N, C-alpha and C positions, 0 to 999 in steps of 0.2 A: 253532240254525238261523239265527236272526236275526243272530247274530255272524258266521257264515260268509258270509251275504249282504253284510254291511257290509264284511267283509274283502275280498270279491271286488270290490265297488264301489270300494274304496280302491285296489286293485291296478290296476283299469281306469283310474282317474283318473291314477294314477302313470304307467301305460303311455302313456296319451294325452298327458300333458304331455311325457313323455320323447320320444315320437314327434314331437310338434309341435316340440319343441326341436331334435330331430335334423333334421327337415325344414327348419326355419328356418335351421339352421346350414349345411345343404347348399346352400340357396338363396343365403345370404350368401356362402358360399365361391365358388359359381359366379358370382355378381354381382361379387365381388371380382376373380376371375380375368378376367372379361369387362372390368371397368373397367381392370385392368392392361393387358390386351391392347389396349383402345382407346387408353389413354394411350401405351403403347409404340409402337403403330402410328402414332399421330399425331405422335410426337416423334422417330422414327427419321430419321437423316440419311445421305445418300450423299455422300461427300466424297473428295477426293484431289488428285492432281497431274497436270497434263498436261505431258509431257516430250518433248523431242526424242530420237528413238530412237537416233541416232548419238552426239550430243554429251553426252546426259544433262542438258542444260540444261533448266530449266523454261521453259515457253512462256507469256509474259504475254499476257493479253487474248485467249486462244483462246475460241471459241464452244463451249459444252457444252450438249447437249440430253438431257433425260430423256424416254424414250418407253415406252409400254406394249408388250406383246408383239406387238400388231398394227401398231406403228410410229407410233401417234398421239402427238404431242408433249404432254407433261404439264407440264413446266417447262423453262425455258431460262435460262442464265446465262453469265457470262464468267469466266475465271480472273482473279485479281487480279494485281498487279504482280509477285508472287512465284510465279505459276503455279498457285495453289491455287483450287479450286472447291468448292461445296457446294450440295446440294439438301436443304432442310429439310422436315419434316413429311411424310415419305413413308410410306404405308401398307404393310402386308405384301403380298408378291406378287413377281412376276417382272418385270424391267425391262430396258431397253437404254439404256446411256449412250453417246452419240456425241460425240466431240470433233473439231473441225475448225478449221483456220486457213489463211490464205492461204499458198500455197507448199508445203502438206503434203497428203498423202492423209488423208482422214477415216478414223477408226477407231471401231468400236463394240465395247463390252464388255457381256456379259450379266451381270446382277446380280440376286441374290435377297435379299429383305428378310424377315427373320423375327426375332422376339424384340425386345429393346430396345436392342441394341448397334448403334452406328454402323457402317455398311458403308464400308470404305476401298477405293477403286478408283482405282488409278493407270493412266493411259492414255498409251501411247507413240505418237507420230506420226512417220511417215517422210516425208522430203521428196519432192516429186514430181520424178522424173527429168527433166532437160532444161528445167526451169522456171527462167528467169533474168530478174530484173528489174534493169534498168540494169547488166547484167553481174555481178550479185552474187546468189547464191542466198539466199533469205530464211532467215536464222537470227538468233536474238535474244540480245542480251547481257543475260541475266537470271540470277538465282542458280543455280548448279550444284548438282544433287542427286547425291550419291555413289551408286554402283550398289547398295551393300548396303542403302541406305535404301528402294530400290524393290522389293526382293525380299521384304520382310517384309509380311505382311498387316495387322499391327497396328503402332501407333505407340508410340514411347517416351514416357513421361510427361514433360511439360515442367516447367521450374522454376516454382515458385509465384509467382515474380516477375512472370510474364507472365499477364495475365488477358484473357479474351475481351472484345473491344470496345476494347482499348487501341489507341492510334495509334502506329505506328512509322514513321519516315521519311515521315510525311504520309499513310500508308495505314491505314485501319481494318482490323484483323485480327479476323475473326469466328470464333472457335473455333481458337485457337492450339494446343489440345491435339491437333488432327488433323494438325499439321505435324511432319514428321520433325525430331527434336531436332538432328540433325547437319546439317540443311539450313537452319536458321533463324539469322539474325544479328540480334540486337536493335537493332543500329545500322544496319539496312538503310537505305541512303541512297545514291542514285546521282547526286546533284547534282554538277555539274562547274563549276569556276571556274579560270580561267587563273592560273598562279602569278605573283605580283607581287613583283619584286625592287625594294624601295623605293629611290628616288633617294638618292644620297649627296651630301654637300657637295663641290663642285668648286672648286679653286683657280683664281682668275681668270687668274693668270699662266700657268697650264698650259692652261686651256680657257676662253677668254673668251666663247665663243659657246654659247648654249643654244637648241636648235631643236626645235619640236614642232608637231604638228597639233592644231587646236582640237578640242574634244569637247563636243557638246551633249547627249549621252546622259544620261539621268537614272535609269536602271534601278537602279543600285546603292543609291540612297537608299531607294526604296520597297521594295526587297528586304530591306534592313537593317531597315526598319520592320516588315516581316513577321516577321522573326526575333525582334525585341524584343517585339512584341505577343504572340508565342507563348511568351514567357518564356525565349528561347534567346539564346545569344551568337552573333553572326554569325561565320561563318568569316573568317579574316583576308583571304583572297583575294577575298571578296565585297565587301570595303571598298575601293572606288575613290574616293579623296577628291575628285578633280576632279568626279566625277558627283554626289557629295553636295553640293558647293558649288554646282554648276550646276543643281541641282534647283530652286533658288530664283531668282526674278527680282530684279534690282537696278535702282536708280534712276539709270541712266546716261542722258545726254542723247540725244535722237533725232538721227540724222544730218541735216545741213543741206546738205552738198555733193553731188557727183555719186556718191560712194561709197555703197554700200547699208548701211553701218554706221558708227557713231561709235566713237572710241577714248578711253578714260579711263585715267589712271595716278595712283597715290597711294602714299605711303610713310608708315609710322608705326612705333612701337615694337612688337616682337613680344610677344604676350600670354603665351606659354609660355616665353620666354627673354628676359629684360630686357636682355641684352647684344647682342641681335640686332635687326634691323629686318625689317619685313614689307612687301613690295611687292605692290600689287594692280594687275593689268592687266585692264581691262574693255572688252568689245565690246557694242554695242547694235545689233541688227538693225533695219532700217526696218520699222515696223509698217504692215501693210496690213489695212484693215477687211475683215471676212468677205464683205460684199456686193461688195467690189472685187476679190476674189481671182479669178484667171483660172479658166476652166472646168476641171473636174477629170475625168480618166479614171482611175477607181479600180478595182482588182481586189482583192477580199477573198480572201485565200488562207488557208483555215481548216483547221487540223489537227483531224480528227474520228476519230483513231485511238483505240483502247481506253484509252490512258493519259489521254485528255482527258475521261473521263466524270465526274470528280469535280466537286462543286459550285463549287470555285474555279477551274475550268478552262472547259470548253465552255459551261456555263450562264452563267458570267461573261463569256465571249467574246460570247455572244449579246446579253447586256444591254449590253455596251460598244458593239457595232456598232449597236444600236438608237439609242443616243444620237447617233452620227455620222450615221446615215441621216436623223434628224430635222433635221439642219443642211443637208442637201443642197438644191441648187437645180435648176431645170428644165434648165439648161445642163450640169449635172454628169451623169456616167454611172457606173454601178456594175455590175460583174460579180462572180459568186461562184464560186470554185473551191475544191473540197475535196480532201483526200487522206487516205487511210488505207492499205489494202492496195494501192490504186491511186488515181490522180487522176482527177477528173471535173469537168465544168462543170455546176454546179447552176443557175446563173442567167446567161443571156447578158447582154451589156452593155445596161443599162436606164437610161432617163432618171431623174434624181434626183427628179422630182416623182411618179414611180410608186411612192410609198412603201409602199403596201399590198402590192404585188407583191414588192418587195425584202424587206420585213419578214417576209412569209410564207415566203420561201425561207430566211431566217435562222432562223425559229422551227422549221422542219422539220428542222434539222440534228440528227443523233444520232451518238454515238460508238460505234466498234466496229472492230476489226481492227488491223493493224500499221501502220507509219508510213513511207510512201513519199514522204519529203520532197522528194527530188530531182526525182521525176516531177511533183509538185505545182508546184514552182518553175518548171520548164520550161513547163508548161501555162499558168501565170499570166502569164509573160512573153509567151507566144504571144498570149493574149487581149488583153493590154495593147497589144501592138504592132499588132494588127489594128484597134484602136479609138484609135490614137494621135491626140492633139490637138497639132498643130504648135506652137501658142502657148499651150498649156495646161499643167496640172499632171498629169503621167503618173506614177502611183505604184501600187505593190503594197503592200498592208497584210497582213503575215503575222502570224497569231495562233497561237501554239503554246507547248508546254512545251519545245520544242527536242529532244525525244527521237526523232530520226530513226534508224530502224534497218533500213530497206530501201532498196536502190538506192544512189544517191550519199549516203553518210551520214557519211563521215569529214570532219573539219574541212577538210582540204586539198581534197578533192573539191568540197565545197560552196562553199568560198571561190573556187576557180577557176571554178566555174559562175557564181557571182554576178559575178565580175570580168568575165567574158565578156559577161554580159547587161547590165551597166551602160552599155556602149557604145551601147546603143540609145536612151539618153536617158530611160530609165524608172528612177525612184528607188525605194528600198525602205525601208519603215517596218516595224520588228519590234516586236510586242507580246508580251511574255512572261507566262505564266500558270502558277500551280500551285506545288507543292513536292514534295519527295521524289525525283523524277527530273528536276528542273529542270536544263536545260543552258545556263547563263548564258554560258559561254565560247564556245559555238557561235553563239548568237544575237548576241552582241556583235560577233563577227567578220563575220557576215552583214550586219548593218546598216552596219558600217564600210566593208566592201568594196562594198556596194550603193548608196553615195552617199546614205545615209539616216540615220535615227535609231532609237534603241532605248529602249523604256520597259518597266518591269515593272508589271503591273496587279495589285495585291493586293486591291483592293476597287472598288466601283462609283464612289466619289468620285475615285479615281485615274483611272478611265476617263474621267470627266467632265473632269478637269483636262487630260488628254492629248488627247482627241478633240473637246472642245467649247471649254473656256476657252482652250486654247493651240492651237486647230486650225490657225491660220495657220502657226505655227512648225512644227507637226508635219507638215503636208502640203505647204507651199510653200517651196521652197529659193530663197533670193535670192543666195547666193554659195556657190561650191563650191571645194574644194581650198584652204581657208584655212589658212595656215601662219604661225607666229610665230617670229621669231628675235630673241633678246635679246643685245646685246653689253654687257658690264659694263666699267666704267672701273676699271682696276687701281689708280689713284691714290685711288679712293674705296671700292672694294669688294675685300675680301680673298678671300672665297669666297661661294658661293651654293648654294641647294638649291631645285629646282623641287618644289613640293608636289603630288604626284599626277602624272597624265599619263604614268605609266610605260609604258603600252602605246601611247602616241602619240608617243614620241620619234622624232626624225628625225636623220639625219646632217647636218652643216652644209652639205654639198654639195647636199642635197635641196631646200634652200630656193629655189634658183634653177632647179631642174629642174622644168619644167612637166609632165613626164610622171609625176612622183611624185604619187600619190594622197594626199589629205589630207581634213580634215573639212569638213562642210557647215554652213551657217548658214541657219536658217529665219526667216521673217517674224516680227519681234517678239522673236526669241530674244536672250538675253544670254549672253555667255561670260565667265567669270571665271577668271583664273589668278593664283596666289600664289607668290611667291618669298620664302624666308627667306634673308636676306643677313647677312654678317659684314662690318662696316666695316673698311677698311684701318687697321692699327695696333692693332686689337682682337685679343687672343689667341684663336686658334681651336683648341680642343681636338680638333676633328675632323680636323685636318691631320696626316697621318702620313707624308707624302712628303718626302724630303730635298730641300734647295735644289738647283736646277739650276746646273751649273758653266759651261756653254758658251752659255747664252742671254743675249742682250743686247738692250736696248731702244734704238731709234734716237731721235735728238733730236726729230724731228717727233712721234713718239708721246708723248714726255714732255710736250711743249707742249699737246697735245690732252687728255691725261689730267689735266692740271693744272686743267681747267675744273671748274665746280661740278656737272657732270652725273654722275649715278649710273650711268645706262645709256641705251642707245638701243634702241627697240623698232621692229622692222620687220615689216610684214604683207604677205603676198601672197595674192591671191584671184583667182578667175575668175568671170565671169558664168555663170549656170546652163548656158548652151549654149556658153560660150566655151572656147577652147583655149589662149589666152595669158593669163598672169597680170598683174595690176596691183600696183604697189608703193606702200605707204604707210609713212612714217617718222614716229616720234614720240620725243621726248626727255623724260627724267624727271630733274629737278634734285634735289639733296640738300636735304631739308627735315627739320629736327629736330622732327617733329610727335608730340605725345603721343597715345597710343591713345585716351584719353577725348575728345580733340578731333578725332579722325578722323571721316570720314563714316559714316553708318549702313551703307553698303555694305561698307566695310572691316571694321567691327566685327562685323557679322553673318557675313560670309564667314569671318572669322578664327575665330569661335566654332564654325562648322561644321567647319572644317579641324582645329581643336583636338580636337573630338569624334572625328573620323576617326583622328587620331593615337592617341587612347586606345583606340579599338576595335581598331586594328591592333597595339596594344601596341608602338608604334614606339620604336626606340632613340633617336629624336630628340625624343621627347615632352617631355623636360626637366621643367619644373614644371607641365605640363598637368594639370588636374584638373576634375572634373565641376562643382564649384561655380563655378569660373572660367568654364567654358563657358556655364553658365546665366545668370550675371550679365552676361557680355559679350553674349549673345544678346538679353537683355532690353534692354540699352542700345541695341543696334542694330536692334531690331525695327521701329521706324518705323511707317509706314502699312502695315497688314497686312490688306487688304480681304478676301482669300481665306482668311486664317487659317492659312496654311502655316507661317509663322514661329512662331506660337503653338503649333502642333502640334509643331514641332521642340523647343521648350522643354519641353513635357510629355513628349516621348519621352525626352529626356536625363534628366529627373527620374525617369521610370519606370525607365530602365536603371540609374541610380545606386542606386535602392532594390533592384533585383534583384541588382546586384553585391555589395551588402552582406550578402545572405543567406548 
């Protein structure tokens, strides 16, 4: 009996343990399921593309809202530069995803979230009928998605080469696995640069005159610096050698006469071709102290479109403008115009000593929408004209990445618009920002045709250089339509090549034509031009033209050419409000000067030009090399108070190391 009782007790113990284990297992299983559900619910994403219904183009920077079934907004975002959006950490349930963009009807899609799989929802937007902005319906030049990519609810697996968080063309791609494989290009980059056809050597006997407009733009150098600092090789057409050279100031003498600038000339052996000479022509604009500058009427024209939301765009624009505002005086005035889907006046013209009011308006700027650049330019000129200072500095400061895509957006339309507006006496400064969709070619043309200057701001120190250190030159024009014409002496010079200035060349007849637009010179600005010349009697391997049979030189020309002059330099300029040009003439005699004995001005500018030839992989680079650039720049560094020349040397050293990898 006792044995049976013990057996029963043992069975009950076993049953109890098994039951307890079963119950615990069930609880653990339920807890595990609940945990998985919690994890899956908190990690589910709703993602997809917003597309133009007709063209099937993706729509960049469209607004996308995530709402609950009652219409309450839970999350909001914008599509990126490639039209992709994503809502993260969405719980299980039913939702509405609404997409909207200027010029389109908004569209809402019903979405259900369950399980752990991401929900892919593509939304098509139809344009609003009869909605026209500056005679052009809003459509966007963004990556096209093929129709078959939109019909599939799931996405193809991407190449393992592309990881979430990588940066392509300057844009961070967050979850590339959600992007249609046939819609993604790893080289996505819509930066635009005008094609540069490098200047060739000209035979003096065939073409003795070389004519061009001065260029004080400096954007190319800081843009090149951005590429190099990012470990990239700059595009050839981003390398404008004259802008690289003119990024730096040179120790030319201040003007002493009635003209607003002095002229210096110099010649020495060419550092990259020992058989040639290098001629330097330098202009020094009259320096005017900041407190002596005339009163300014400024209009900040700020691009606040969706493409400007990145840290190196609108946030950097705001930091830049704060630096300039801190330099304003009571007699100066500032207005703030913004443009995105439309243009608007954010701050009416305000006295420069009302800094808190101006800074508050700047701080409140936010990015969003498309880019109605033409409308913004029109409004900015209107505000500037309403507050025109007759004897002051009237200027618009445009800050943008140049990605105009609404209204007047083609280069031709915008250039004609600016040419029309410049007749009002209002000048235009263009500040470029960002990467990936940067439109260098467009901004260079706008500044050129707007009687202004163009800079690329890649960091806050460049903003300080442009808007504080060199504020006089940036904001105050002391001479406009400045042209240079060089005549070479055929008895001394066989052929010549202008280094850079390819997009500033003029016809010889343009030099005396006062209706022909040319470059502007700002207070304290220096302008440097370099010619590589081949002396007469020196073999020129670049000459491929047969001798002329019928051309003869008269006796008078022979007598003049027998002098010791290498060339004659002529300058024409107008006063800022003038309509008739003034002429200055200067001669350069033949001097057999060794490069090491040349001025620091010539040595350093030659080093910068040589680096430009290497970056462009120029067919005229001859014996150019990085070591020579570095050693020559060090020889010509001279007094470098701001450290820009030292930075150049480090930049070349850095690029040389990158090129060796």
